[in-house]
mmJSON file of the N, C-alpha and C atoms, coordinates in Angstrom:
{"data_MODEL":{"atom_site":{
"group_PDB":["ATOM","ATOM","ATOM","ATOM","ATOM","ATOM","ATOM","ATOM","ATOM","ATOM","ATOM","ATOM","ATOM","ATOM","ATOM","ATOM","ATOM","ATOM","ATOM","ATOM","ATOM","ATOM","ATOM","ATOM","ATOM","ATOM","ATOM","ATOM","ATOM","ATOM","ATOM","ATOM","ATOM","ATOM","ATOM","ATOM","ATOM","ATOM","ATOM","ATOM","ATOM","ATOM","ATOM","ATOM","ATOM","ATOM","ATOM","ATOM","ATOM","ATOM","ATOM","ATOM","ATOM","ATOM","ATOM","ATOM","ATOM","ATOM","ATOM","ATOM","ATOM","ATOM","ATOM","ATOM","ATOM","ATOM","ATOM","ATOM","ATOM","ATOM","ATOM","ATOM","ATOM","ATOM","ATOM","ATOM","ATOM","ATOM","ATOM","ATOM","ATOM","ATOM","ATOM","ATOM","ATOM","ATOM","ATOM","ATOM","ATOM","ATOM","ATOM","ATOM","ATOM","ATOM","ATOM","ATOM","ATOM","ATOM","ATOM","ATOM","ATOM","ATOM","ATOM","ATOM","ATOM","ATOM","ATOM","ATOM","ATOM","ATOM","ATOM","ATOM","ATOM","ATOM","ATOM","ATOM","ATOM","ATOM","ATOM","ATOM","ATOM","ATOM","ATOM","ATOM","ATOM","ATOM","ATOM","ATOM","ATOM","ATOM","ATOM","ATOM","ATOM","ATOM","ATOM","ATOM","ATOM","ATOM","ATOM","ATOM","ATOM","ATOM","ATOM","ATOM","ATOM","ATOM","ATOM","ATOM","ATOM","ATOM"],
"id":[1,2,3,4,5,6,7,8,9,10,11,12,13,14,15,16,17,18,19,20,21,22,23,24,25,26,27,28,29,30,31,32,33,34,35,36,37,38,39,40,41,42,43,44,45,46,47,48,49,50,51,52,53,54,55,56,57,58,59,60,61,62,63,64,65,66,67,68,69,70,71,72,73,74,75,76,77,78,79,80,81,82,83,84,85,86,87,88,89,90,91,92,93,94,95,96,97,98,99,100,101,102,103,104,105,106,107,108,109,110,111,112,113,114,115,116,117,118,119,120,121,122,123,124,125,126,127,128,129,130,131,132,133,134,135,136,137,138,139,140,141,142,143,144,145,146,147,148,149,150],
"type_symbol":["N","C","C","N","C","C","N","C","C","N","C","C","N","C","C","N","C","C","N","C","C","N","C","C","N","C","C","N","C","C","N","C","C","N","C","C","N","C","C","N","C","C","N","C","C","N","C","C","N","C","C","N","C","C","N","C","C","N","C","C","N","C","C","N","C","C","N","C","C","N","C","C","N","C","C","N","C","C","N","C","C","N","C","C","N","C","C","N","C","C","N","C","C","N","C","C","N","C","C","N","C","C","N","C","C","N","C","C","N","C","C","N","C","C","N","C","C","N","C","C","N","C","C","N","C","C","N","C","C","N","C","C","N","C","C","N","C","C","N","C","C","N","C","C","N","C","C","N","C","C"],
"label_atom_id":["N","CA","C","N","CA","C","N","CA","C","N","CA","C","N","CA","C","N","CA","C","N","CA","C","N","CA","C","N","CA","C","N","CA","C","N","CA","C","N","CA","C","N","CA","C","N","CA","C","N","CA","C","N","CA","C","N","CA","C","N","CA","C","N","CA","C","N","CA","C","N","CA","C","N","CA","C","N","CA","C","N","CA","C","N","CA","C","N","CA","C","N","CA","C","N","CA","C","N","CA","C","N","CA","C","N","CA","C","N","CA","C","N","CA","C","N","CA","C","N","CA","C","N","CA","C","N","CA","C","N","CA","C","N","CA","C","N","CA","C","N","CA","C","N","CA","C","N","CA","C","N","CA","C","N","CA","C","N","CA","C","N","CA","C","N","CA","C","N","CA","C","N","CA","C"],
"label_alt_id":[null,null,null,null,null,null,null,null,null,null,null,null,null,null,null,null,null,null,null,null,null,null,null,null,null,null,null,null,null,null,null,null,null,null,null,null,null,null,null,null,null,null,null,null,null,null,null,null,null,null,null,null,null,null,null,null,null,null,null,null,null,null,null,null,null,null,null,null,null,null,null,null,null,null,null,null,null,null,null,null,null,null,null,null,null,null,null,null,null,null,null,null,null,null,null,null,null,null,null,null,null,null,null,null,null,null,null,null,null,null,null,null,null,null,null,null,null,null,null,null,null,null,null,null,null,null,null,null,null,null,null,null,null,null,null,null,null,null,null,null,null,null,null,null,null,null,null,null,null,null],
"label_comp_id":["MET","MET","MET","GLY","GLY","GLY","ILE","ILE","ILE","ALA","ALA","ALA","LEU","LEU","LEU","MET","MET","MET","SER","SER","SER","MET","MET","MET","SER","SER","SER","LEU","LEU","LEU","SER","SER","SER","GLN","GLN","GLN","GLY","GLY","GLY","THR","THR","THR","ILE","ILE","ILE","GLN","GLN","GLN","GLN","GLN","GLN","GLN","GLN","GLN","ALA","ALA","ALA","SER","SER","SER","LEU","LEU","LEU","SER","SER","SER","VAL","VAL","VAL","MET","MET","MET","LYS","LYS","LYS","MET","MET","MET","ALA","ALA","ALA","ILE","ILE","ILE","GLY","GLY","GLY","ASN","ASN","ASN","THR","THR","THR","GLU","GLU","GLU","GLN","GLN","GLN","GLN","GLN","GLN","GLY","GLY","GLY","GLU","GLU","GLU","ALA","ALA","ALA","VAL","VAL","VAL","GLN","GLN","GLN","GLU","GLU","GLU","LEU","LEU","LEU","ILE","ILE","ILE","SER","SER","SER","SER","SER","SER","ALA","ALA","ALA","ASN","ASN","ASN","VAL","VAL","VAL","LYS","LYS","LYS","ALA","ALA","ALA","LEU","LEU","LEU"],
"label_asym_id":["A","A","A","A","A","A","A","A","A","A","A","A","A","A","A","A","A","A","A","A","A","A","A","A","A","A","A","A","A","A","A","A","A","A","A","A","A","A","A","A","A","A","A","A","A","A","A","A","A","A","A","A","A","A","A","A","A","A","A","A","A","A","A","A","A","A","A","A","A","A","A","A","A","A","A","A","A","A","A","A","A","A","A","A","A","A","A","A","A","A","A","A","A","A","A","A","A","A","A","A","A","A","A","A","A","A","A","A","A","A","A","A","A","A","A","A","A","A","A","A","A","A","A","A","A","A","A","A","A","A","A","A","A","A","A","A","A","A","A","A","A","A","A","A","A","A","A","A","A","A"],
"label_entity_id":["1","1","1","1","1","1","1","1","1","1","1","1","1","1","1","1","1","1","1","1","1","1","1","1","1","1","1","1","1","1","1","1","1","1","1","1","1","1","1","1","1","1","1","1","1","1","1","1","1","1","1","1","1","1","1","1","1","1","1","1","1","1","1","1","1","1","1","1","1","1","1","1","1","1","1","1","1","1","1","1","1","1","1","1","1","1","1","1","1","1","1","1","1","1","1","1","1","1","1","1","1","1","1","1","1","1","1","1","1","1","1","1","1","1","1","1","1","1","1","1","1","1","1","1","1","1","1","1","1","1","1","1","1","1","1","1","1","1","1","1","1","1","1","1","1","1","1","1","1","1"],
"label_seq_id":[1,1,1,2,2,2,3,3,3,4,4,4,5,5,5,6,6,6,7,7,7,8,8,8,9,9,9,10,10,10,11,11,11,12,12,12,13,13,13,14,14,14,15,15,15,16,16,16,17,17,17,18,18,18,19,19,19,20,20,20,21,21,21,22,22,22,23,23,23,24,24,24,25,25,25,26,26,26,27,27,27,28,28,28,29,29,29,30,30,30,31,31,31,32,32,32,33,33,33,34,34,34,35,35,35,36,36,36,37,37,37,38,38,38,39,39,39,40,40,40,41,41,41,42,42,42,43,43,43,44,44,44,45,45,45,46,46,46,47,47,47,48,48,48,49,49,49,50,50,50],
"pdbx_PDB_ins_code":[null,null,null,null,null,null,null,null,null,null,null,null,null,null,null,null,null,null,null,null,null,null,null,null,null,null,null,null,null,null,null,null,null,null,null,null,null,null,null,null,null,null,null,null,null,null,null,null,null,null,null,null,null,null,null,null,null,null,null,null,null,null,null,null,null,null,null,null,null,null,null,null,null,null,null,null,null,null,null,null,null,null,null,null,null,null,null,null,null,null,null,null,null,null,null,null,null,null,null,null,null,null,null,null,null,null,null,null,null,null,null,null,null,null,null,null,null,null,null,null,null,null,null,null,null,null,null,null,null,null,null,null,null,null,null,null,null,null,null,null,null,null,null,null,null,null,null,null,null,null],
"Cartn_x":[101.83,102.492,103.752,104.883,106.142,106.28,107.188,107.426,107.875,108.727,109.225,108.076,107.178,106.038,105.101,104.875,104.016,104.648,105.963,106.671,106.564,106.717,106.595,105.183,104.19,102.795,102.509,103.001,102.817,103.505,104.7,105.461,104.728,104.193,103.452,102.204,101.536,100.346,100.694,101.813,102.266,102.592,103.259,103.615,102.349,101.361,100.108,99.392,99.401,98.779,99.494,100.82,101.596,101.318,101.205,100.913,99.516,98.552,97.191,97.13,97.848,97.883,98.519,99.571,100.222,99.276,98.556,97.596,96.495,96.017,94.958,95.448,96.68,97.237,97.342,97.743,97.832,96.446,95.444,94.086,93.558,93.845,93.408,94.094,95.37,96.105,95.516,95.177,94.575,93.216,92.434,91.114,91.222,92.186,92.389,92.782,93.65,94.065,92.879,92.04,90.868,89.896,89.728,88.847,89.336,90.64,91.216,91.035,91.205,91.037,89.594,88.642,87.226,86.931,87.476,87.271,87.833,89.021,89.61,88.761,88.266,87.443,86.166,85.541,84.3,84.592,85.688,86.046,86.349,87.075,87.457,86.268,85.276,84.107,83.158,83.334,82.517,81.034,80.706,79.334,78.444,77.278,76.3,75.352,74.997,74.057,72.672,71.963,70.595,69.617],
"Cartn_y":[113.965,115.215,114.891,115.419,115.136,115.901,115.433,116.059,117.511,117.762,119.13,120.064,119.587,120.406,120.664,119.657,119.822,120.814,120.74,121.655,123.095,123.277,124.617,125.164,124.325,124.748,125.157,124.38,124.698,126.006,126.2,127.421,128.642,128.522,129.629,129.951,128.919,129.132,129.865,129.496,130.15,131.614,131.889,133.269,134.089,133.516,134.23,134.539,133.594,133.831,134.949,134.947,135.984,137.351,137.412,138.683,139.171,138.266,138.641,139.153,138.505,138.927,140.309,140.554,141.867,142.964,142.697,143.681,143.925,142.867,143.002,143.834,143.597,144.366,145.838,146.133,147.525,148.163,147.437,147.964,148.23,147.315,147.502,148.73,148.895,150.064,151.349,151.368,152.556,152.851,151.815,151.984,152.543,152.043,152.545,154.015,154.396,155.795,156.68,156.208,156.991,157.137,156.071,156.126,157.126,157.138,158.088,159.52,159.715,161.05,161.522,160.623,160.981,161.337,160.568,160.867,162.238,162.557,163.866,164.979,164.738,165.749,166.002,164.944,165.092,165.809,165.458,166.105,167.583,167.902,169.292,170.137,169.494,170.239,170.581,169.906,170.171,170.01,168.897,168.636,168.332,168.96,168.684,167.586,166.693,165.617,166.206,165.682,166.169,165.531],
"Cartn_z":[17.129,17.453,18.255,17.819,18.494,19.799,20.613,21.918,21.742,20.756,20.532,20.174,19.304,18.892,20.069,20.881,22.061,23.034,23.192,24.081,23.582,22.276,21.699,21.87,21.666,21.821,23.266,24.204,25.621,25.967,25.438,25.702,25.14,23.931,23.321,24.133,24.627,25.45,26.735,27.33,28.564,28.302,27.204,26.852,26.615,25.94,25.696,27.005,27.947,29.25,29.989,29.943,30.627,30.017,28.695,28.026,28.395,28.411,28.778,30.208,31.11,32.507,32.636,31.888,31.926,31.442,30.371,29.855,30.874,31.506,32.507,33.694,34.14,35.258,34.894,33.651,33.214,33.206,32.735,32.687,34.097,35.019,36.408,37.001,36.737,37.227,36.697,35.404,34.797,35.409,35.653,36.244,37.655,38.416,39.775,39.753,38.827,38.719,38.353,37.445,37.045,38.208,38.978,40.14,41.167,41.406,42.351,41.842,40.538,39.961,40.111,39.903,40.056,41.507,42.441,43.863,44.212,43.702,43.965,43.359,42.152,41.48,42.265,42.73,43.499,44.817,45.467,46.724,46.524,45.461,45.227,44.76,44.157,43.674,44.818,45.958,47.146,46.803,46.177,45.72,46.921,46.94,48.008,47.54,48.448,48.122,47.93,46.968,46.708,47.639],
"occupancy":[1.0,1.0,1.0,1.0,1.0,1.0,1.0,1.0,1.0,1.0,1.0,1.0,1.0,1.0,1.0,1.0,1.0,1.0,1.0,1.0,1.0,1.0,1.0,1.0,1.0,1.0,1.0,1.0,1.0,1.0,1.0,1.0,1.0,1.0,1.0,1.0,1.0,1.0,1.0,1.0,1.0,1.0,1.0,1.0,1.0,1.0,1.0,1.0,1.0,1.0,1.0,1.0,1.0,1.0,1.0,1.0,1.0,1.0,1.0,1.0,1.0,1.0,1.0,1.0,1.0,1.0,1.0,1.0,1.0,1.0,1.0,1.0,1.0,1.0,1.0,1.0,1.0,1.0,1.0,1.0,1.0,1.0,1.0,1.0,1.0,1.0,1.0,1.0,1.0,1.0,1.0,1.0,1.0,1.0,1.0,1.0,1.0,1.0,1.0,1.0,1.0,1.0,1.0,1.0,1.0,1.0,1.0,1.0,1.0,1.0,1.0,1.0,1.0,1.0,1.0,1.0,1.0,1.0,1.0,1.0,1.0,1.0,1.0,1.0,1.0,1.0,1.0,1.0,1.0,1.0,1.0,1.0,1.0,1.0,1.0,1.0,1.0,1.0,1.0,1.0,1.0,1.0,1.0,1.0,1.0,1.0,1.0,1.0,1.0,1.0],
"B_iso_or_equiv":[0.0,0.0,0.0,0.0,0.0,0.0,0.0,0.0,0.0,0.0,0.0,0.0,0.0,0.0,0.0,0.0,0.0,0.0,0.0,0.0,0.0,0.0,0.0,0.0,0.0,0.0,0.0,0.0,0.0,0.0,0.0,0.0,0.0,0.0,0.0,0.0,0.0,0.0,0.0,0.0,0.0,0.0,0.0,0.0,0.0,0.0,0.0,0.0,0.0,0.0,0.0,0.0,0.0,0.0,0.0,0.0,0.0,0.0,0.0,0.0,0.0,0.0,0.0,0.0,0.0,0.0,0.0,0.0,0.0,0.0,0.0,0.0,0.0,0.0,0.0,0.0,0.0,0.0,0.0,0.0,0.0,0.0,0.0,0.0,0.0,0.0,0.0,0.0,0.0,0.0,0.0,0.0,0.0,0.0,0.0,0.0,0.0,0.0,0.0,0.0,0.0,0.0,0.0,0.0,0.0,0.0,0.0,0.0,0.0,0.0,0.0,0.0,0.0,0.0,0.0,0.0,0.0,0.0,0.0,0.0,0.0,0.0,0.0,0.0,0.0,0.0,0.0,0.0,0.0,0.0,0.0,0.0,0.0,0.0,0.0,0.0,0.0,0.0,0.0,0.0,0.0,0.0,0.0,0.0,0.0,0.0,0.0,0.0,0.0,0.0],
"pdbx_formal_charge":[null,null,null,null,null,null,null,null,null,null,null,null,null,null,null,null,null,null,null,null,null,null,null,null,null,null,null,null,null,null,null,null,null,null,null,null,null,null,null,null,null,null,null,null,null,null,null,null,null,null,null,null,null,null,null,null,null,null,null,null,null,null,null,null,null,null,null,null,null,null,null,null,null,null,null,null,null,null,null,null,null,null,null,null,null,null,null,null,null,null,null,null,null,null,null,null,null,null,null,null,null,null,null,null,null,null,null,null,null,null,null,null,null,null,null,null,null,null,null,null,null,null,null,null,null,null,null,null,null,null,null,null,null,null,null,null,null,null,null,null,null,null,null,null,null,null,null,null,null,null],
"auth_seq_id":[1,1,1,2,2,2,3,3,3,4,4,4,5,5,5,6,6,6,7,7,7,8,8,8,9,9,9,10,10,10,11,11,11,12,12,12,13,13,13,14,14,14,15,15,15,16,16,16,17,17,17,18,18,18,19,19,19,20,20,20,21,21,21,22,22,22,23,23,23,24,24,24,25,25,25,26,26,26,27,27,27,28,28,28,29,29,29,30,30,30,31,31,31,32,32,32,33,33,33,34,34,34,35,35,35,36,36,36,37,37,37,38,38,38,39,39,39,40,40,40,41,41,41,42,42,42,43,43,43,44,44,44,45,45,45,46,46,46,47,47,47,48,48,48,49,49,49,50,50,50],
"auth_comp_id":["MET","MET","MET","GLY","GLY","GLY","ILE","ILE","ILE","ALA","ALA","ALA","LEU","LEU","LEU","MET","MET","MET","SER","SER","SER","MET","MET","MET","SER","SER","SER","LEU","LEU","LEU","SER","SER","SER","GLN","GLN","GLN","GLY","GLY","GLY","THR","THR","THR","ILE","ILE","ILE","GLN","GLN","GLN","GLN","GLN","GLN","GLN","GLN","GLN","ALA","ALA","ALA","SER","SER","SER","LEU","LEU","LEU","SER","SER","SER","VAL","VAL","VAL","MET","MET","MET","LYS","LYS","LYS","MET","MET","MET","ALA","ALA","ALA","ILE","ILE","ILE","GLY","GLY","GLY","ASN","ASN","ASN","THR","THR","THR","GLU","GLU","GLU","GLN","GLN","GLN","GLN","GLN","GLN","GLY","GLY","GLY","GLU","GLU","GLU","ALA","ALA","ALA","VAL","VAL","VAL","GLN","GLN","GLN","GLU","GLU","GLU","LEU","LEU","LEU","ILE","ILE","ILE","SER","SER","SER","SER","SER","SER","ALA","ALA","ALA","ASN","ASN","ASN","VAL","VAL","VAL","LYS","LYS","LYS","ALA","ALA","ALA","LEU","LEU","LEU"],
"auth_asym_id":["A","A","A","A","A","A","A","A","A","A","A","A","A","A","A","A","A","A","A","A","A","A","A","A","A","A","A","A","A","A","A","A","A","A","A","A","A","A","A","A","A","A","A","A","A","A","A","A","A","A","A","A","A","A","A","A","A","A","A","A","A","A","A","A","A","A","A","A","A","A","A","A","A","A","A","A","A","A","A","A","A","A","A","A","A","A","A","A","A","A","A","A","A","A","A","A","A","A","A","A","A","A","A","A","A","A","A","A","A","A","A","A","A","A","A","A","A","A","A","A","A","A","A","A","A","A","A","A","A","A","A","A","A","A","A","A","A","A","A","A","A","A","A","A","A","A","A","A","A","A"],
"auth_atom_id":["N","CA","C","N","CA","C","N","CA","C","N","CA","C","N","CA","C","N","CA","C","N","CA","C","N","CA","C","N","CA","C","N","CA","C","N","CA","C","N","CA","C","N","CA","C","N","CA","C","N","CA","C","N","CA","C","N","CA","C","N","CA","C","N","CA","C","N","CA","C","N","CA","C","N","CA","C","N","CA","C","N","CA","C","N","CA","C","N","CA","C","N","CA","C","N","CA","C","N","CA","C","N","CA","C","N","CA","C","N","CA","C","N","CA","C","N","CA","C","N","CA","C","N","CA","C","N","CA","C","N","CA","C","N","CA","C","N","CA","C","N","CA","C","N","CA","C","N","CA","C","N","CA","C","N","CA","C","N","CA","C","N","CA","C","N","CA","C","N","CA","C","N","CA","C"],
"pdbx_PDB_model_num":[1,1,1,1,1,1,1,1,1,1,1,1,1,1,1,1,1,1,1,1,1,1,1,1,1,1,1,1,1,1,1,1,1,1,1,1,1,1,1,1,1,1,1,1,1,1,1,1,1,1,1,1,1,1,1,1,1,1,1,1,1,1,1,1,1,1,1,1,1,1,1,1,1,1,1,1,1,1,1,1,1,1,1,1,1,1,1,1,1,1,1,1,1,1,1,1,1,1,1,1,1,1,1,1,1,1,1,1,1,1,1,1,1,1,1,1,1,1,1,1,1,1,1,1,1,1,1,1,1,1,1,1,1,1,1,1,1,1,1,1,1,1,1,1,1,1,1,1,1,1]
}}}
């Protein structure tokens, strides 16, 4: 395997990792927003503990 091919493979791997990390960050952000919305809903509903 030539140096150029190895360099391209490494670069593609790095790009894939960066894309995966970006998707994960978006998913975490969405989950946090949903959690906050649920907390607000529970607070506004004034639910009594059983």
